[in-house]
C-alpha positions as a Markdown table, in Angstrom:
| # | Residue | x | y | z |
|---|---|---|---|---|
| 1 | Met | 16.0 | -11.2 | -12.9 |
| 2 | Tyr | 13.3 | -13.2 | -11.6 |
| 3 | Phe | 9.8 | -13.0 | -9.2 |
| 4 | Pro | 8.9 | -15.9 | -7.9 |
| 5 | Tyr | 6.1 | -16.6 | -5.8 |
| 6 | Ala | 8.1 | -19.2 | -3.5 |
| 7 | Phe | 9.3 | -19.0 | 0.5 |
| 8 | Pro | 12.8 | -20.7 | 0.4 |
| 9 | Lys | 15.0 | -17.9 | 1.6 |
| 10 | Glu | 17.9 | -20.0 | -0.2 |
| 11 | Leu | 16.0 | -18.3 | -3.5 |
| 12 | Tyr | 16.9 | -14.5 | -2.0 |
| 13 | Thr | 20.2 | -15.5 | 0.5 |
| 14 | Lys | 23.4 | -14.5 | -0.9 |
| 15 | Pro | 25.0 | -16.1 | -2.8 |
| 16 | Ala | 21.9 | -16.2 | -4.6 |
| 17 | Ser | 20.9 | -12.7 | -5.8 |
| 18 | Asn | 18.5 | -12.6 | -9.2 |
| 19 | Ala | 15.5 | -13.9 | -7.7 |
| 20 | Val | 12.6 | -11.4 | -6.0 |
| 21 | Leu | 10.0 | -12.6 | -3.7 |
| 22 | Gly | 6.6 | -11.6 | -5.0 |
| 23 | Met | 4.6 | -12.0 | -1.9 |
| 24 | Ile | 4.5 | -12.0 | 2.2 |
| 25 | Ala | 6.1 | -15.0 | 3.3 |
| 26 | Asn | 4.9 | -17.6 | 5.9 |
| 27 | Tyr | 8.1 | -16.9 | 8.3 |
| 28 | Gln | 7.1 | -13.2 | 8.1 |
| 29 | Ser | 3.0 | -13.8 | 8.7 |
| 30 | Gly | 3.5 | -16.1 | 11.3 |
| 31 | Pro | 5.4 | -13.8 | 13.4 |
| 32 | Ala | 3.6 | -10.5 | 13.3 |
| 33 | Ile | 0.4 | -12.9 | 13.9 |
| 34 | Tyr | 1.8 | -14.5 | 17.3 |
| 35 | Lys | 2.6 | -10.8 | 18.4 |
| 36 | Tyr | -0.5 | -9.4 | 17.7 |
| 37 | Leu | -2.7 | -11.6 | 19.7 |
| 38 | Lys | 0.1 | -11.3 | 22.5 |
| 39 | Asp | -0.5 | -8.0 | 22.7 |
| 40 | Asn | -3.9 | -7.8 | 21.8 |
| 41 | Lys | -5.5 | -10.9 | 22.9 |
| 42 | Gly | -3.5 | -12.1 | 26.0 |
| 43 | Val | -2.2 | -15.3 | 24.2 |
| 44 | Lys | 0.6 | -16.9 | 25.8 |
| 45 | Lys | 0.2 | -20.8 | 25.1 |
| 46 | Val | 0.6 | -22.3 | 21.9 |
| 47 | Ala | 0.2 | -25.4 | 20.4 |
| 48 | Phe | 1.1 | -26.5 | 16.6 |
| 49 | Val | -0.3 | -29.1 | 14.3 |
| 50 | Ala | 1.1 | -29.4 | 10.8 |
| 51 | Ala | 0.5 | -32.4 | 7.7 |
| 52 | Asn | 3.7 | -34.5 | 7.4 |
| 53 | Glu | 5.1 | -33.0 | 4.2 |
| 54 | Ser | 7.8 | -30.9 | 3.9 |
| 55 | Asp | 6.8 | -27.0 | 3.3 |
| 56 | Pro | 4.1 | -27.7 | 6.4 |
| 57 | Leu | 6.7 | -29.1 | 8.5 |
| 58 | Ser | 9.0 | -26.3 | 7.4 |
| 59 | Gln | 6.4 | -23.3 | 8.3 |
| 60 | Arg | 5.9 | -25.2 | 12.0 |
| 61 | Asp | 9.4 | -25.2 | 12.5 |
| 62 | Gly | 9.7 | -21.5 | 11.8 |
| 63 | Gly | 7.1 | -21.3 | 13.5 |
| 64 | Val | 7.7 | -22.5 | 16.6 |
| 65 | Ala | 11.3 | -21.0 | 16.6 |
| 66 | Ala | 9.6 | -17.7 | 16.0 |
| 67 | Ala | 6.7 | -18.1 | 19.2 |
| 68 | Lys | 9.9 | -19.3 | 21.2 |
| 69 | Ala | 11.5 | -15.6 | 20.8 |
| 70 | Leu | 8.3 | -14.0 | 21.2 |
| 71 | Gly | 8.5 | -15.5 | 24.6 |
| 72 | Leu | 5.3 | -17.7 | 24.2 |
| 73 | Glu | 5.3 | -21.4 | 25.8 |
| 74 | Val | 5.2 | -23.6 | 22.9 |
| 75 | Val | 2.9 | -26.6 | 24.5 |
| 76 | Ala | 2.8 | -28.5 | 21.4 |
| 77 | Asp | 5.3 | -29.1 | 17.8 |
| 78 | Arg | 5.2 | -32.7 | 16.8 |
| 79 | Asp | 1.9 | -33.5 | 16.2 |
| 80 | Thr | 1.4 | -34.5 | 12.1 |
| 81 | Tyr | -1.1 | -36.0 | 10.2 |
| 82 | Gln | -1.6 | -37.7 | 6.4 |
| 83 | Asn | -3.0 | -34.8 | 3.9 |
| 84 | Asp | -5.9 | -37.4 | 3.1 |
| 85 | Thr | -6.7 | -37.4 | 6.9 |
| 86 | Arg | -10.5 | -36.4 | 6.9 |
| 87 | Asp | -10.7 | -37.5 | 10.8 |
| 88 | Phe | -8.7 | -35.1 | 12.9 |
| 89 | Thr | -9.9 | -35.8 | 16.4 |
| 90 | Pro | -7.4 | -38.5 | 17.0 |
| 91 | Val | -4.6 | -35.8 | 16.1 |
| 92 | Leu | -6.1 | -33.2 | 18.1 |
| 93 | Thr | -7.8 | -34.4 | 21.0 |
| 94 | Pro | -4.3 | -35.1 | 22.6 |
| 95 | Ile | -3.9 | -30.9 | 21.6 |
| 96 | Val | -7.1 | -30.0 | 23.0 |
| 97 | Gly | -6.0 | -31.8 | 26.4 |
| 98 | Leu | -3.2 | -29.2 | 26.4 |
| 99 | Lys | -5.5 | -26.1 | 26.3 |
| 100 | Pro | -2.9 | -23.6 | 24.5 |
| 101 | Asp | -4.6 | -20.1 | 23.7 |
| 102 | Leu | -3.5 | -20.6 | 20.2 |
| 103 | Leu | -3.6 | -23.3 | 17.7 |
| 104 | Val | -1.4 | -22.6 | 14.9 |
| 105 | Leu | -2.6 | -24.8 | 11.3 |
| 106 | Ser | 0.7 | -24.8 | 10.1 |
| 107 | Gly | 1.0 | -24.5 | 6.5 |
| 108 | Val | -3.1 | -26.1 | 5.9 |
| 109 | Ala | -4.5 | -26.4 | 2.7 |
| 110 | Pro | -7.5 | -25.0 | 2.4 |
| 111 | Ala | -9.4 | -28.4 | 2.0 |
| 112 | Asn | -8.4 | -29.5 | 5.5 |
| 113 | Ala | -8.5 | -26.1 | 7.5 |
| 114 | Pro | -12.5 | -26.2 | 8.2 |
| 115 | Leu | -12.0 | -30.3 | 8.9 |
| 116 | Leu | -9.3 | -29.3 | 11.5 |
| 117 | Ile | -11.8 | -26.4 | 12.7 |
| 118 | Arg | -14.7 | -28.4 | 13.2 |
| 119 | Ser | -12.7 | -31.3 | 14.8 |
| 120 | Ala | -11.1 | -28.7 | 17.1 |
| 121 | Arg | -14.3 | -27.3 | 18.0 |
| 122 | Glu | -16.4 | -30.0 | 18.6 |
| 123 | Leu | -13.6 | -31.5 | 21.1 |
| 124 | Gly | -14.4 | -28.4 | 23.1 |
| 125 | Tyr | -11.2 | -26.2 | 22.0 |
| 126 | Lys | -12.3 | -22.7 | 23.1 |
| 127 | Gly | -9.3 | -21.2 | 22.7 |
| 128 | Met | -8.2 | -18.8 | 18.6 |
| 129 | Ile | -6.8 | -20.9 | 15.5 |
| 130 | Ser | -4.4 | -19.4 | 13.1 |
| 131 | Thr | -2.5 | -19.9 | 9.9 |
| 132 | Glu | 0.2 | -18.6 | 8.1 |
| 133 | Thr | -1.2 | -18.9 | 4.8 |
| 134 | Ala | -4.2 | -17.7 | 2.5 |
| 135 | Gln | -7.5 | -19.5 | 2.7 |
| 136 | Asp | -10.8 | -19.9 | 0.9 |
| 137 | Ala | -13.8 | -18.2 | 2.7 |
| 138 | Lys | -16.4 | -20.2 | 0.4 |
| 139 | Val | -14.7 | -23.3 | 1.5 |
| 140 | Leu | -14.8 | -22.7 | 5.1 |
| 141 | Ala | -18.6 | -21.6 | 5.1 |
| 142 | Glu | -19.1 | -25.2 | 3.3 |
| 143 | Gly | -16.8 | -27.1 | 5.7 |
| 144 | Ala | -17.4 | -25.9 | 9.1 |
| 145 | Gly | -19.7 | -23.0 | 8.9 |
| 146 | Asp | -19.9 | -20.8 | 12.2 |
| 147 | Leu | -17.8 | -23.4 | 13.8 |
| 148 | Ala | -14.8 | -21.2 | 11.4 |
| 149 | Asp | -15.6 | -17.9 | 13.4 |
| 150 | Gly | -12.6 | -16.0 | 14.3 |
| 151 | Phe | -10.3 | -18.2 | 12.5 |
| 152 | Ile | -7.1 | -16.0 | 11.4 |
| 153 | Ser | -5.1 | -16.3 | 8.0 |
| 154 | Val | -3.2 | -14.4 | 5.8 |
| 155 | Gly | -5.0 | -12.5 | 3.6 |
| 156 | Gly | -4.2 | -10.9 | -0.4 |
| 157 | Ala | -1.8 | -7.6 | -0.6 |
| 158 | Ser | -4.9 | -5.2 | -0.3 |
| 159 | Thr | -8.3 | -4.4 | 1.6 |
| 160 | Pro | -11.3 | -2.2 | 0.5 |
| 161 | Glu | -10.2 | 0.6 | 2.9 |
| 162 | Ile | -7.3 | 0.7 | 1.3 |
| 163 | Ala | -7.5 | 0.2 | -2.0 |
| 164 | Ser | -6.6 | 2.2 | -5.0 |
| 165 | Asp | -9.2 | 3.0 | -7.5 |
| 166 | Arg | -7.0 | 1.1 | -9.6 |
| 167 | Met | -6.8 | -1.8 | -7.7 |
| 168 | Lys | -11.0 | -1.8 | -7.4 |
| 169 | Ala | -10.8 | -2.0 | -11.6 |
| 170 | Phe | -8.6 | -4.7 | -11.2 |
| 171 | Val | -10.8 | -7.0 | -8.8 |
| 172 | Ala | -13.9 | -5.5 | -11.1 |
| 173 | Ala | -12.3 | -7.2 | -14.3 |
| 174 | Tyr | -11.2 | -10.4 | -12.6 |
| 175 | Thr | -14.8 | -11.1 | -11.3 |
| 176 | Lys | -16.4 | -10.3 | -14.8 |
| 177 | Lys | -13.9 | -12.8 | -16.3 |
| 178 | Phe | -13.8 | -15.5 | -13.7 |
| 179 | Gly | -17.3 | -15.0 | -11.6 |
| 180 | Glu | -15.6 | -14.7 | -8.4 |
| 181 | Tyr | -12.8 | -13.0 | -6.8 |
| 182 | Asn | -10.0 | -14.8 | -5.2 |
| 183 | Asp | -8.8 | -12.3 | -3.0 |
| 184 | Glu | -4.8 | -14.1 | -3.1 |
| 185 | Ser | -5.2 | -12.2 | -6.2 |
| 186 | Asn | -4.0 | -8.9 | -4.8 |
| 187 | Thr | -0.6 | -9.9 | -4.4 |
| 188 | Lys | 0.0 | -10.8 | -8.1 |
| 189 | Val | -0.7 | -7.5 | -9.3 |
| 190 | Tyr | 2.7 | -6.1 | -8.1 |
| 191 | Ala | 5.1 | -7.8 | -10.3 |
| 192 | Leu | 5.2 | -6.6 | -13.4 |
| 193 | Asp | 5.1 | -2.5 | -12.1 |
| 194 | Tyr | 7.8 | -3.2 | -10.2 |
| 195 | Ile | 9.9 | -4.4 | -13.2 |
| 196 | Leu | 8.9 | -1.5 | -15.5 |
| 197 | Glu | 9.3 | 0.8 | -12.4 |
| 198 | Thr | 12.6 | -0.1 | -11.6 |
| 199 | Ile | 13.9 | 0.0 | -15.6 |
| 200 | Lys | 12.2 | 3.3 | -15.8 |
| 201 | Ala | 14.0 | 4.4 | -12.9 |
| 202 | Asp | 17.7 | 3.3 | -14.7 |
| 203 | Pro | 17.0 | 2.9 | -18.3 |
| 204 | Lys | 20.4 | 0.5 | -18.5 |
| 205 | Ala | 18.9 | -2.1 | -16.2 |
| 206 | Ile | 16.2 | -3.4 | -19.2 |
| 207 | Asp | 19.1 | -5.8 | -20.1 |
| 208 | Asn | 22.0 | -5.6 | -17.8 |
| 209 | Ile | 21.3 | -7.1 | -14.2 |
| 210 | Asp | 23.9 | -5.3 | -12.5 |
| 211 | Glu | 22.3 | -2.8 | -13.2 |
| 212 | Phe | 18.8 | -3.8 | -12.2 |
| 213 | Lys | 20.5 | -5.2 | -8.9 |
| 214 | Lys | 21.5 | -1.9 | -8.2 |
| 215 | Thr | 18.8 | 0.1 | -8.6 |
| 216 | Met | 16.6 | -1.6 | -5.8 |
| 217 | Asp | 19.0 | -0.6 | -3.4 |
| 218 | Thr | 17.6 | 3.0 | -3.7 |
| 219 | Phe | 14.0 | 2.3 | -5.6 |
| 220 | Ser | 11.4 | 4.3 | -5.1 |
| 221 | Ala | 7.9 | 4.9 | -7.1 |
| 222 | Pro | 4.2 | 6.1 | -6.1 |
| 223 | Asn | 2.1 | 2.6 | -5.3 |
| 224 | Pro | -0.6 | 2.8 | -8.1 |
| 225 | Tyr | -3.0 | -0.1 | -5.6 |
| 226 | Leu | -3.3 | 1.7 | -2.4 |
| 227 | Lys | -4.8 | 5.1 | -1.4 |
| 228 | Gly | -2.8 | 7.7 | -0.4 |
| 229 | Glu | 1.2 | 8.4 | -0.6 |
| 230 | Gly | 2.4 | 4.5 | -0.2 |
| 231 | Lys | 5.4 | 3.6 | -2.2 |
| 232 | Leu | 6.8 | 0.8 | -4.1 |
| 233 | Ser | 10.2 | -0.2 | -2.8 |
| 234 | Tyr | 12.4 | -3.3 | -2.5 |
| 235 | Val | 12.6 | -4.8 | 1.4 |
| 236 | Gly | 13.6 | -8.3 | 2.8 |
| 237 | Thr | 16.8 | -7.1 | 4.5 |
| 238 | Thr | 15.8 | -8.3 | 7.7 |
| 239 | Ser | 14.4 | -12.0 | 6.3 |
| 240 | Phe | 17.9 | -12.2 | 3.5 |
| 241 | Gly | 20.5 | -9.9 | 4.3 |
| 242 | Gln | 19.7 | -8.4 | 1.0 |
| 243 | Lys | 16.2 | -6.4 | -0.5 |
| 244 | Arg | 15.2 | -9.2 | -2.5 |
| 245 | Gln | 11.1 | -8.3 | -2.1 |
| 246 | Val | 8.4 | -6.4 | -3.2 |
| 247 | Ser | 7.0 | -4.3 | -0.6 |
| 248 | Val | 3.2 | -5.1 | -0.4 |
| 249 | Pro | 0.9 | -4.7 | 2.5 |
| 250 | Met | 1.0 | -7.7 | 5.2 |
| 251 | Val | -2.9 | -8.2 | 5.0 |
| 252 | Val | -4.1 | -10.6 | 8.1 |
| 253 | Asn | -7.8 | -11.4 | 8.5 |
| 254 | Glu | -10.3 | -13.0 | 10.7 |
| 255 | Tyr | -13.3 | -15.1 | 9.3 |
| 256 | Lys | -16.7 | -14.1 | 10.2 |
| 257 | Gly | -20.6 | -15.0 | 9.3 |
| 258 | Gly | -18.8 | -16.3 | 5.8 |
| 259 | Lys | -16.8 | -13.8 | 4.7 |
| 260 | Phe | -13.0 | -12.1 | 5.3 |
| 261 | Gln | -12.4 | -9.3 | 7.4 |
| 262 | Thr | -9.3 | -7.1 | 8.3 |
| 263 | Leu | -7.9 | -7.7 | 11.1 |
| 264 | Phe | -4.8 | -5.8 | 11.0 |
| 265 | Val | -2.3 | -4.7 | 8.3 |
| 266 | Gly | 2.0 | -5.0 | 8.7 |
| 267 | Asn | 4.5 | -4.7 | 6.4 |
| 268 | Val | 7.8 | -6.1 | 6.2 |
| 269 | Asp | 11.3 | -4.5 | 5.9 |
């Protein structure tokens, strides 16, 4: 068994069965973000833009399908840019003219996000901007400043409100060692606990892959990183047709005043 942080569904759908996704995938967070914005912010029209590379294009295509499934009107889904672009005005001008309620920066690299946001705002775009991936608040502050306020992205698998003392201790140790904390590290604390707790639930699973996979179907244990009565369990049936993903909180952030604030916390099944 192995626990990758890679998104291709082929790793987790049959006939594959030995990989376990260690975090929330973009094709899970994107639809959750669109639905939240549709239900709570009145979003109706969506435009997508992506770097002309395989992963961002794949994320765009998945996002477009999810948006259409939610009944949203997709007004742009073919606009692309090269990853070394520094002036995004020619790319975004026709999109801004379509006046979407939401502009999705599919799979955007943290270095490009503030440049795209700045260009869109300077072109007069007033709608919402989001991405399905994690971002860096410091980079946003340096590259876009207040123009990035309201930008929505995926956070780590914890927030100060739901973090247990053990998670807070991890954050403190990480910050002491590296000088600053990377929010996405919250997703990386879980894999070892899942492996050890699964083996504790079925000791035969330590050297028997079939036993490990069998135990995954019914496994449940206390979640040491969340306050309250959260549980460790395997999920992924909806996305993969089998339980091949660890259950971690889906934290979605909104950038405001130089830092991320929690917009909502969801989950996958």
